[in-house]
C-alpha positions in Angstrom: -8.9 -29.8 -20.0 -9.4 -30.2 -16.3 -7.2 -27.4 -15.1 -9.2 -24.7 -16.8 -12.1 -23.2 -15.1 -14.2 -21.9 -17.9 -16.6 -19.1 -17.1 -19.3 -21.6 -18.2 -19.0 -23.2 -14.7 -19.3 -19.8 -13.1 -22.0 -17.8 -14.9 -21.7 -14.3 -13.6 -24.9 -13.1 -12.0 -26.6 -10.7 -14.4 -27.2 -8.2 -11.7 -23.4 -7.9 -11.2 -22.8 -7.4 -15.0 -25.7 -4.9 -15.1 -24.0 -2.9 -12.2 -20.9 -2.6 -14.4 -22.6 -1.8 -17.7 -25.1 0.7 -16.2 -22.4 2.6 -14.4 -20.3 2.8 -17.6 -23.4 4.0 -19.5 -24.3 6.6 -16.9 -20.8 8.0 -17.2 -21.4 8.6 -21.0 -20.0 5.4 -22.5 -21.3 4.8 -26.1 -20.4 1.5 -27.7 -20.3 0.9 -31.4 -18.1 -2.2 -31.5 -18.2 -4.7 -28.7 -16.1 -7.8 -28.2 -16.8 -10.8 -25.9 -13.8 -13.2 -25.9 -15.4 -16.0 -23.8 -19.1 -15.5 -24.1 -20.6 -18.5 -22.3 -24.4 -17.9 -22.4 -24.0 -14.3 -23.4 -24.8 -12.4 -20.2 -22.2 -9.7 -21.0 -23.5 -9.3 -24.6 -27.0 -8.8 -23.3 -26.1 -6.4 -20.5 -23.8 -4.2 -22.6 -26.3 -4.1 -25.6 -29.1 -2.9 -23.5 -30.3 0.6 -24.6 -27.6 0.5 -27.3 -27.2 -1.4 -30.5 -23.5 -2.2 -30.8 -22.0 -4.4 -33.4 -21.1 -7.5 -31.3 -18.4 -10.0 -32.0 -18.2 -12.9 -29.6 -16.0 -16.0 -29.2 -17.2 -19.3 -27.6 -15.1 -22.4 -27.9 -17.8 -24.9 -26.8 -19.8 -26.0 -29.9 -23.1 -26.5 -28.1 -22.9 -23.2 -26.1 -21.9 -21.5 -29.3 -24.9 -22.8 -31.2 -27.2 -21.6 -28.4 -25.5 -18.2 -28.5 -26.2 -18.0 -32.3 -29.9 -18.6 -31.6 -30.1 -16.1 -28.7 -28.1 -13.4 -30.5 -28.8 -13.7 -34.3 -27.7 -10.1 -34.9 -24.3 -10.8 -33.4 -21.2 -12.2 -35.0 -20.8 -15.4 -33.0 -17.5 -17.2 -33.7 -17.4 -20.8 -32.4 -13.7 -21.0 -31.8 -11.1 -20.0 -29.3 -10.2 -16.3 -28.8 -6.7 -16.9 -30.1 -8.3 -17.3 -33.6 -9.2 -13.6 -33.7 -7.7 -12.0 -36.9 -4.8 -9.7 -36.4 -6.5 -7.0 -38.5 -9.1 -6.5 -35.8 -6.5 -5.1 -33.4 -7.1 -1.5 -32.2 -10.7 -1.5 -33.4 -13.1 -2.3 -30.5 -14.7 0.2 -28.2 -15.3 -2.2 -25.3 -14.0 -5.7 -24.6 -15.8 -7.3 -21.6 -16.1 -10.8 -20.2 -15.7 -13.2 -17.3 -12.5 -14.7 -18.7 -11.4 -18.3 -18.2 -8.5 -18.9 -15.8 -6.0 -21.7 -15.2 -2.5 -22.8 -16.0 -3.3 -23.9 -19.5 -1.2 -22.5 -22.3 -2.7 -20.9 -25.5 -1.5 -21.7 -29.0 -0.7 -18.2 -30.4 2.6 -18.0 -32.2 2.5 -14.2 -32.3 2.7 -14.4 -28.5 4.9 -17.5 -27.8 7.5 -16.3 -30.3 7.2 -12.6 -29.5 10.2 -10.5 -28.5 8.0 -9.1 -25.8 8.7 -11.2 -22.7 5.3 -10.4 -21.1 3.5 -11.8 -24.2 5.7 -15.0 -24.0 4.7 -15.4 -20.4 1.0 -14.7 -21.1 0.9 -17.5 -23.7 1.5 -19.9 -20.8 -1.6 -19.1 -18.8 -5.0 -18.4 -20.3 -6.1 -15.6 -18.0 -2.9 -13.5 -18.6 -3.3 -14.2 -22.3 -6.9 -13.0 -22.4 -5.8 -9.8 -20.7 -3.1 -8.9 -23.1 -4.8 -10.2 -26.2 -8.1 -8.4 -25.3 -6.1 -5.2 -24.8 -4.6 -5.5 -28.3 -8.1 -5.4 -29.7 -9.0 -2.0 -28.1 -8.9 1.2 -30.0 -7.3 4.2 -28.3 -9.6 5.3 -25.4 -11.5 1.9 -25.5 -12.4 0.1 -22.3 -11.6 -3.4 -21.1 -13.8 -4.7 -18.3 -12.8 -8.2 -17.2 -13.8 -10.4 -14.2 -10.9 -12.6 -13.5 -9.4 -14.8 -10.8 -7.5 -12.9 -8.1 -4.2 -14.5 -9.3 -3.9 -11.9 -12.0 -3.4 -9.1 -9.4 -2.1 -11.1 -6.4 0.5 -13.4 -7.9 4.1 -12.0 -7.7 5.0 -13.8 -10.9 2.4 -11.9 -12.8 4.2 -8.6 -12.3 5.4 -8.4 -15.9 1.8 -8.9 -17.1 0.6 -6.1 -14.9 3.4 -3.8 -15.9 2.6 -4.4 -19.6 -1.0 -3.4 -18.9 -0.1 -0.3 -17.1 2.3 0.8 -19.8 -0.6 0.9 -22.3 -3.7 1.8 -20.2 -5.2 4.1 -17.7 -6.4 2.3 -14.6 -10.1 3.0 -14.3 -11.2 0.7 -11.5 -10.2 -2.4 -9.6 -12.8 -4.0 -7.3 -12.3 -7.3 -5.4 -15.4 -9.4 -5.4 -16.5 -11.7 -2.6 -15.8 -15.4 -2.7 -19.5 -16.2 -2.6 -20.2 -14.3 -5.8 -21.1 -17.5 -7.7 -22.3 -19.7 -4.9 -23.8 -19.7 -1.5 -20.8 -21.5 -0.1 -17.9 -19.2 0.4 -14.5 -20.7 0.3 -15.4 -23.3 -2.3 -14.0 -21.2 -5.0 -11.3 -18.8 -6.0 -12.1 -15.2 -5.4 -12.4 -12.9 -8.4 -11.6 -9.3 -9.3 -13.2 -6.8 -11.6 -10.5 -4.9 -13.5 -11.5 -2.0 -15.8 -8.8 -0.4 -18.0 -8.8 2.3 -20.6 -6.4 2.0 -23.6 -3.9 4.9 -23.7 -0.9 4.3 -25.9 0.6 7.7 -25.0 1.1 7.0 -21.3 3.7 9.1 -19.6 5.0 8.4 -16.1 3.2 5.8 -14.0 1.2 7.3 -11.1 1.0 5.8 -7.6 -2.1 3.7 -8.3 -0.5 2.2 -11.4 2.6 1.3 -9.4 0.4 -0.3 -6.8 -1.4 -2.3 -9.5 1.9 -3.7 -10.7 3.2 -4.7 -7.3 2.0 -7.4 -4.9 3.5 -8.2 -1.5 3.6 -11.1 0.8 2.0 -10.8 4.2 3.5 -12.4 7.3 0.9 -15.2 7.0 2.2 -16.2 3.6 -0.6 -14.6 1.6 0.3 -12.6 -1.5 -1.9 -9.6 -2.1 -1.8 -6.8 -4.6 -0.7 -3.4 -3.3 -4.0 -1.8 -4.3 -5.6 -3.6 -1.4 -3.7 -1.9 1.5 -7.1 -1.7 3.1 -10.4 -3.3 2.1 -12.0 -0.1 0.8 -12.0 -1.6 -2.8 -13.4 -5.0 -1.7 -17.1 -5.8 -1.9 -17.6 -7.7 1.4 -19.3 -7.7 4.8 -16.9 -10.3 6.4 -13.3 -11.3 5.9 -11.2 -14.1 7.4 -7.9 -15.9 6.7 -8.6 -19.3 5.3 -7.4 -21.5 2.4 -8.3 -21.3 -1.2 -9.4 -24.4 -3.1 -5.8 -25.3 -3.8 -4.9 -25.3 -0.1 -3.0 -22.1 -0.2 -3.6 -19.4 2.5 -6.0 -16.7 1.3 -8.1 -13.9 2.6 -11.7 -15.0 2.1 -14.3 -12.3 1.7 -18.0 -12.9 2.0 -21.0 -10.7 1.5 -24.2 -11.6 3.4 -26.5 -9.3 1.2 -26.8 -11.9 -1.5 -26.4 -11.1 -5.2 -28.6 -7.9 -4.8 -26.4 -6.6 -2.0 -23.2 -7.4 -3.9 -24.4 -5.7 -7.1 -25.6 -2.6 -5.1 -22.2 -2.2 -3.3 -20.3 -2.8 -6.5 -22.3 -0.1 -8.3 -21.6 2.3 -5.5 -17.9 1.6 -5.6 -17.8 2.0 -9.4 -19.7 5.3 -9.2 -17.0 6.6 -6.8 
């Protein structure tokens, strides 16, 4: 449908994915079971499998792309269907779930969500990016990691507060980095900015700390821009320039650009993640 931006349109540059997977490997991450809920051409599978041989499960809805994936990754379990088809018995079993997830106001047919007593799940079923976050999180074992690149609306939108709260109730916040608007294209401002969010499943969470409270809350600036409370300053934004402009939907936004190209973006991202 036309209101979904599939990650197929925005292939994540491999250098950026490598910055993520390398930093996690350097910190001692070992992956046995890996899940990619929206695989596209498989860049996340490739990057996260380097130097390790995880058992990989990947979802790709598009038939042609799925067939290509099967050729590229014959060892992997490629499922040509939507992520909502994942069997319930695979919950709490994956070490890492990583992807550039689709975004848009399209709803997802998953009765376990739309009929849930959990209001955050009911809300998530109405928009695909929120759904992928919560559903992906369900699939993680205790201590497992979720690393998603997603549109900024997940963190910025005031109406997504229940989604963010649900995530903070079940996870430690490892890292949040805002990526520049020219990540996928030379022309900044022609696309929605994206965020990298890394969470670690922790079902025995106690009190929320300040960073987690900030993750949950967003605020409206005087110019009408909504921004997550983690971005009180731009220390967690990969950028060389910022300006107030409008997003592709005509809403006011802070547009970040990086003039170091993909190499520069990946280098700055890796440095931030190391910290």
